[in-house]
C-alpha positions in Angstrom: 0.0 0.0 -0.1 0.8 3.5 -0.5 3.2 5.4 2.2 3.4 8.7 0.4 0.0 10.7 0.5 -1.4 11.1 -3.1 -4.6 12.2 -4.9 -6.2 10.1 -7.8 -8.7 11.6 -10.1 -10.7 10.0 -12.6 -13.8 11.4 -14.3 -15.7 13.1 -11.4 -14.1 11.1 -8.6 -11.3 12.0 -6.3 -9.5 9.8 -3.9 -7.4 11.3 -1.2 -5.0 8.4 0.3 -4.1 10.6 3.2 -7.7 11.2 4.4 -9.1 7.8 3.3 -11.9 9.7 1.3 -13.6 8.9 -1.8 -15.6 11.9 -3.3 -17.5 12.6 -6.4 -18.1 16.0 -7.5 -16.7 17.4 -4.1 -19.1 15.0 -2.1 -18.0 12.3 -0.1 -19.2 8.9 -1.2 -19.7 6.0 1.7 -17.1 3.4 1.5 -15.9 0.8 4.0 -12.2 0.5 4.8 -11.9 -2.8 3.3 -13.5 -1.7 -0.1 -11.3 1.4 -0.1 -8.1 -0.7 0.4 -9.1 -2.7 -2.6 -9.7 0.5 -4.6 -6.1 1.9 -3.6 -4.6 -1.4 -4.5 -6.0 -1.0 -8.0 -5.3 2.6 -8.4 -1.5 2.1 -7.6 -1.1 -0.2 -10.3 -3.6 1.2 -12.8 -3.4 -0.3 -16.1 -1.9 -3.6 -14.9 -3.3 -6.9 -13.9 -3.7 -7.4 -10.1 -4.2 -11.2 -9.2 -6.6 -11.9 -6.4 -3.6 -13.4 -4.6 -2.1 -10.0 -4.6 -5.4 -8.2 -3.6 -6.1 -10.4 -0.8 -2.6 -10.3 0.8 -2.6 -6.6 0.6 -6.0 -6.1 2.2 -5.9 -8.8 4.6 -2.2 -9.6 5.3 -2.9 -11.3 8.6 -6.1 -13.2 7.9 -7.2 -16.2 5.7 -10.0 -14.9 3.6 -11.9 -17.0 0.8 -12.0 -15.7 -2.5 -15.7 -15.2 -2.6 -15.0 -12.7 0.1 -12.9 -10.5 -2.4 -15.6 -10.8 -5.2 -18.3 -9.5 -3.0 -16.1 -6.5 -2.1 -15.2 -5.8 -5.5 -18.8 -6.0 -6.4 -19.5 -3.3 -3.7 -16.8 -1.2 -5.0 -18.5 -1.2 -8.4 -21.6 -0.2 -6.9 -20.0 2.9 -5.1 -18.4 3.8 -8.4 -22.0 3.2 -10.1 -20.4 1.0 -12.5 -22.9 -1.5 -14.2 -22.0 -5.2 -14.0 -21.5 -5.4 -17.8 -20.1 -2.0 -18.2 -16.5 -2.3 -16.7 -15.9 1.2 -17.1 -13.4 1.3 -14.2 -12.6 -2.3 -13.2 -12.2 -4.9 -15.7 -12.3 -8.6 -14.6 -9.8 -10.9 -15.9 -11.1 -14.4 -15.8 -9.5 -16.8 -13.3 -6.9 -14.1 -12.6 -7.7 -10.8 -11.2 -8.9 -7.3 -11.8 -7.5 -4.1 -13.9 -8.4 -0.7 -13.3 -8.8 0.6 -17.0 -9.9 4.3 -16.7 -7.4 7.2 -17.2 -6.4 8.4 -13.9 -4.4 11.7 -13.0 -2.0 11.3 -9.9 -1.1 14.3 -7.8 1.5 14.4 -5.0 -0.2 15.9 -1.9 0.6 19.4 -1.2 0.3 21.0 2.3 -2.1 23.9 2.6 -0.6 27.5 2.4 -3.2 29.4 3.6 -4.4 27.7 6.7 -3.0 28.7 10.0 -2.1 25.8 12.3 -4.4 27.6 15.0 -7.2 29.9 14.8 -6.2 33.4 14.8 -7.4 36.2 17.5 -11.2 36.5 16.4 -11.3 40.2 17.6 -8.8 41.1 14.8 -11.4 40.6 12.3 -14.5 41.4 14.5 -17.0 42.9 11.9 -20.6 43.4 12.3 -23.6 43.9 9.4 -21.9 41.5 7.1 -23.6 38.3 7.6 -25.1 38.2 4.0 -21.9 39.3 2.3 -19.9 36.3 4.4 -22.4 33.9 3.4 -22.1 34.9 -0.4 -18.4 34.4 0.0 -18.9 31.1 1.8 -21.0 29.8 -1.0 -18.7 30.7 -3.5 -16.1 28.8 -1.6 -18.4 25.6 -1.4 -18.9 25.8 -5.2 -14.9 26.1 -5.8 -14.6 23.0 -3.5 -17.0 21.0 -5.8 -14.9 21.8 -8.9 -16.9 25.1 -9.9 -14.5 27.8 -9.7 -15.9 31.1 -9.3 -14.8 34.9 -9.3 -16.4 37.3 -6.4 -16.0 41.4 -6.7 -16.1 43.2 -3.7 -17.0 46.9 -4.3 -17.3 49.7 -1.9 -15.9 53.2 -0.9 -12.8 53.7 0.9 -13.2 52.7 4.7 -16.2 50.7 4.1 -14.5 47.4 5.1 -13.7 45.6 2.2 -10.6 44.0 3.2 -12.0 43.3 6.7 -14.7 41.4 5.1 -12.1 39.3 3.3 -10.1 38.9 6.5 -13.3 37.8 8.3 -14.1 35.4 5.6 -10.6 33.6 5.7 -10.7 33.4 9.4 -14.1 31.6 9.1 -12.6 29.1 7.0 -9.7 28.4 9.4 -12.2 28.3 12.2 -14.2 25.8 10.4 -11.1 23.8 9.8 -11.1 24.3 6.0 -7.6 23.8 4.2 -6.6 25.8 1.2 -4.0 27.6 -0.7 -4.0 31.4 -0.4 -2.4 33.9 -3.0 -3.0 37.3 -1.8 -1.8 40.3 -3.4 -2.5 44.2 -3.7 -2.3 46.7 -6.3 -0.6 49.9 -5.6 -1.3 53.3 -7.3 2.5 54.0 -7.5 3.3 50.8 -9.4 0.3 51.0 -11.7 2.0 50.7 -15.2 5.8 50.9 -14.4 5.4 47.2 -13.0 3.2 45.1 -14.9 1.5 42.0 -13.1 2.8 43.3 -9.7 -0.2 42.2 -7.6 -0.1 38.8 -9.3 3.6 38.4 -8.6 3.2 39.6 -4.8 0.5 37.0 -4.4 2.4 34.0 -6.0 5.6 35.0 -4.3 3.9 34.3 -1.0 2.3 31.1 -2.2 5.4 29.8 -3.7 7.3 29.9 -0.2 6.0 26.4 0.1 8.6 24.1 -1.5 6.3 21.9 -3.1 4.2 24.7 -4.7 7.4 26.4 -6.0 8.3 22.8 -7.4 4.8 22.8 -9.2 5.3 26.3 -10.5 8.8 25.8 -11.8 7.4 23.0 -14.0 3.8 24.4 -15.1 4.4 28.1 -15.0 8.1 28.6 -15.6 7.6 32.3 -16.7 6.0 33.2 -13.3 8.7 31.3 -11.4 11.2 33.2 -13.3 9.4 36.5 -12.4 9.2 35.8 -8.6 12.7 34.8 -8.5 13.8 37.7 -10.5 15.3 35.7 -13.3 13.6 37.3 -16.2 10.6 38.3 -17.9 7.8 36.2 -19.7 5.5 36.9 -22.5 2.2 37.7 -21.6 0.2 35.2 -23.6 2.2 32.2 -22.6 2.0 33.7 -18.9 -1.7 33.7 -19.1 -1.7 29.9 -20.0 0.8 29.2 -17.7 -0.9 30.7 -14.7 -4.3 28.7 -15.6 -2.3 25.4 -15.8 -0.6 26.1 -12.5 -4.0 27.0 -10.8 -5.3 23.6 -12.0 -2.2 21.8 -10.9 -2.4 22.8 -7.1 -6.1 23.1 -6.5 -7.2 19.5 -6.8 -5.8 18.6 -3.3 -6.9 21.9 -1.6 -8.8 24.8 -3.2 -6.9 27.7 -4.2 -8.1 31.3 -3.1 -6.7 34.1 -4.9 -7.3 37.6 -3.4 -6.3 40.8 -5.0 -7.3 44.0 -3.3 -7.2 47.5 -4.6 -7.9 46.6 -8.1 -8.9 50.0 -9.2 -4.9 50.6 -9.3 -4.3 47.7 -11.3 -2.3 47.8 -14.6 -3.7 47.0 -18.0 -1.7 43.6 -18.0 -3.3 42.6 -14.8 -6.7 43.4 -16.1 -6.2 41.4 -19.2 -4.9 38.5 -17.2 -8.1 38.7 -15.0 -10.1 38.5 -18.1 -8.3 35.5 -19.3 -8.9 33.4 -16.0 -12.2 34.7 -15.0 -13.9 32.8 -17.9 -11.7 29.8 -17.6 -12.6 28.8 -13.9 -15.6 26.7 -14.3 -14.0 23.3 -14.0 -11.5 24.4 -11.4 -11.4 24.4 -7.6 -10.2 28.0 -7.6 -12.1 31.1 -5.9 -10.9 34.6 -7.2 -11.8 37.5 -4.8 -11.2 41.1 -6.3 -11.8 44.1 -4.3 -11.9 47.6 -5.6 -13.5 51.4 -5.5 -15.8 51.9 -8.5 -15.5 55.7 -8.0 -11.7 55.6 -8.5 -12.1 53.6 -11.7 -14.7 56.1 -12.9 -12.4 59.0 -12.4 -9.6 57.4 -14.2 -11.7 55.4 -16.9 -10.0 52.3 -15.8 -10.1 49.4 -18.0 -11.7 47.0 -15.5 -14.8 49.1 -15.6 -15.7 47.5 -19.1 -14.5 44.1 -17.9 -16.7 44.3 -14.7 -19.7 45.1 -16.9 -19.0 42.2 -19.2 -18.4 39.7 -16.5 -21.4 40.9 -14.5 -23.7 40.7 -17.9 -22.6 37.3 -18.6 -23.1 35.9 -15.1 -19.3 35.3 -14.8 -18.8 36.7 -11.5 -20.7 37.8 -8.5 -20.5 41.4 -7.2 -20.8 42.4 -3.4 -21.5 45.9 -2.8 -20.8 47.0 0.6 -23.0 49.5 2.2 -22.5 51.7 5.1 -23.3 50.4 8.6 -26.9 51.2 10.2 -27.4 52.5 13.4 -28.3 49.0 14.7 -25.1 47.6 13.5 -23.0 50.3 15.5 -25.2 49.3 18.5 -23.8 45.9 18.0 -20.3 46.9 17.4 -20.2 49.0 20.8 -21.7 45.8 22.4 -18.6 43.6 21.2 -15.9 46.4 21.4 -16.8 47.8 24.6 -19.3 45.5 26.4 -19.0 47.2 29.8 -18.9 51.0 28.8 -21.8 53.1 29.8 -22.9 55.1 27.1 -25.8 57.6 26.6 -28.9 56.1 25.1 -28.4 58.2 21.9 -24.7 57.5 21.7 -25.1 55.1 18.7 -27.2 57.4 16.8 -24.7 60.4 17.4 -21.7 58.0 16.3 -24.0 56.9 13.0 -24.6 60.6 12.2 -20.8 61.5 12.6 -19.4 58.5 10.9 -22.3 58.0 8.4 -21.9 54.4 8.8 -18.2 54.1 7.4 -16.4 51.8 9.6 -13.1 53.9 9.2 -14.9 56.9 10.4 -16.3 55.2 13.2 -13.0 53.7 14.6 -11.4 57.0 14.6 -14.2 58.5 16.5 -14.1 55.7 19.1 -10.4 56.2 19.8 -11.7 59.7 21.3 -10.5 62.0 18.6 -12.5 65.1 18.3 -10.6 65.9 15.3 -10.1 64.3 12.0 -7.0 61.9 12.1 -4.2 62.7 9.8 -5.1 59.7 7.6 -8.7 60.8 7.2 -7.8 64.5 6.6 -5.3 63.2 3.8 -7.7 60.7 2.4 -10.3 63.6 2.2 -7.9 66.1 0.7 -6.7 63.5 -2.0 -10.3 63.1 -3.2 -10.8 67.1 -3.3 -7.5 67.6 -4.9 -8.5 65.3 -7.9 -11.2 67.9 -9.1 -10.7 70.9 -11.2 -11.3 74.3 -10.0 -14.9 74.6 -11.1 -16.0 71.4 -9.5 -14.0 72.1 -6.2 -15.4 75.7 -6.0 -18.9 74.4 -6.4 -18.4 71.9 -3.3 -16.8 74.6 -1.2 -19.7 77.2 -1.9 -22.4 74.3 -1.5 -20.7 73.3 1.9 -22.0 76.9 3.3 -25.5 75.8 2.8 -25.0 72.7 4.7 -25.2 68.8 4.6 -27.8 69.3 1.9 -28.1 72.1 -0.8 -30.2 73.3 -3.7 -28.5 73.4 -7.1 -30.6 76.8 -8.1 -29.5 78.5 -4.9 -25.9 77.1 -5.7 -26.1 78.6 -9.3 -27.2 82.0 -7.9 -24.8 82.4 -5.3 -21.9 81.7 -7.6 -23.5 83.7 -10.4 -23.4 80.7 -12.9 -26.2 79.3 -15.3 -28.3 76.6 -13.7 -27.6 74.3 -16.6 -24.0 74.5 -16.1 -24.2 74.0 -12.3 -26.6 70.9 -12.6 -24.2 69.4 -15.2 -21.1 69.8 -13.1 -23.1 68.5 -9.9 -24.0 65.5 -12.0 -20.4 64.7 -12.5 -19.8 65.2 -8.8 -22.5 62.6 -8.1 -21.9 60.0 -10.9 -18.2 60.4 -11.5 -16.7 61.2 -8.3 -19.2 60.0 -5.7 -18.9 63.2 -3.4 -22.5 63.9 -3.3 -25.9 62.2 -4.0 -28.8 63.4 -5.8 -31.8 63.3 -3.5 -35.0 64.7 -5.6 -36.0 67.3 -8.0 -38.1 70.1 -6.4 -40.2 73.2 -7.0 -39.1 76.2 -5.2 -41.4 78.9 -3.8 -40.6 81.3 -6.8 -41.8 78.7 -9.3 -38.2 77.6 -10.4 -37.0 73.9 -10.3 -34.1 73.0 -8.6 -32.2 69.6 -7.7 -31.6 69.0 -4.0 -28.2 67.2 -3.4 -26.6 65.9 -0.2 -22.9 65.3 0.6 -22.2 61.5 1.0 -20.2 62.1 4.2 -20.5 64.9 6.3 -16.9 65.0 6.9 -16.5 65.9 3.3 -18.8 69.1 3.8 -16.8 70.1 7.0 -13.6 69.8 5.2 -14.8 72.0 2.4 -16.2 74.6 4.7 -13.2 74.5 6.7 -10.9 75.3 3.9 -12.6 78.8 3.3 -10.9 81.8 4.9 -13.2 83.7 7.3 -13.4 86.8 4.8 -14.5 84.3 2.2 -16.9 82.7 4.4 -18.7 86.0 5.2 -18.8 86.9 1.3 -20.4 83.6 0.5 -22.8 83.7 3.3 -24.0 87.0 2.0 -24.3 86.0 -1.5 -26.0 82.7 -0.3 -28.5 84.8 1.8 -29.5 86.8 -1.2 -29.9 83.7 -3.3 -32.2 82.4 -0.5 -34.4 85.6 -0.5 -34.5 85.5 -4.5 -36.0 81.9 -4.5 -37.7 81.5 -1.2 -38.9 85.0 -0.8 -39.3 86.6 2.5 
């Protein structure tokens, strides 16, 4: 019998010699130890004739067993494999001699999982609330991958909304449930967008290939990638596409492969093309690909993944999870978990929700006791505002004087601009930049129509207002008062 753990595959069947497990299409098949030993004996010498004496000696080494007992167990094995008596699709009977396994098989040496910790990590590290549906969606995708139906899951959401935290929690759930898997994880960088092609893929594969057996498989099935992560040369993109697909197929039969790439809104063109190639070829693999990104970032830069994303969603080739802000109830749950013994005022969760707008990043900053915005949040807000041209920036700054919500007609009058130009610019700030939200159209008291908008985050409105010098605030407030009088009357 085998001393080295291996995986045998034939048709939809899979045999794991280490777990003594026979499965079909990802589902375990009931099989007795004796029948399993007979199957292994035949698989080990697939294509060869195995005599009845050899089988009985291997399966019952210390017992005397009649030949009829062996025949009955072989018959049971055929039923487990759903082989008809006259079919001999897998096991051929050699009259008066023995048996031969005749179906084509694939033999894979066992590879230890690279993404599963030996012990469960600190559960508080990935404690998140309000994401039960999203975690369940990822879990279902993993189950499909386990059954040989690879999948792509996209996670979209604004900065700080918790995309990475969701992925961390999902991976931690798998570890806690005792799942074993390979993990390749990378992140795109704005500074390496085009100067370093395939960088997120190289980063993820470099971590995966630290396991010697995985590195060996990569060297054989994906030599171009092996050279890339070893800094020994560059590969040809088309060849690299095919090689990476073959590598995924080579290592995923034993343990599913999870590929995670974060911040894909900064991915280079080559990385997008590679994703397009892989995404439509994972159906028969045990690979789950998770891609996280910010749609707003892609719209601003007309990122090539926008078109691919629409194509994949339209064809049903991927699932998209869109993370929404937390509700007040979620914040109450978060407080109960993070600070269970704290004595908060009854309306504290409501205050936090109003200040953070349900953004987990803003919420954490507020809970740290910071009355002022942290440097990281200030830089983040400033970076989004700095991307705007002078007209769009001035519109937001002027609108901030009205407050969290504002009217386009009042804004146009304040800035002495045509209403059509202001509405067109506000539409871009909404659809393209995601800084404001259109609420409704309304008729003002003077009979003119206006569009009501709202800053997505109150922190953005505060930042715009704080950027005004005192004299400028006074001037805009005076102009705003005149505009209100014009449209709303006395």
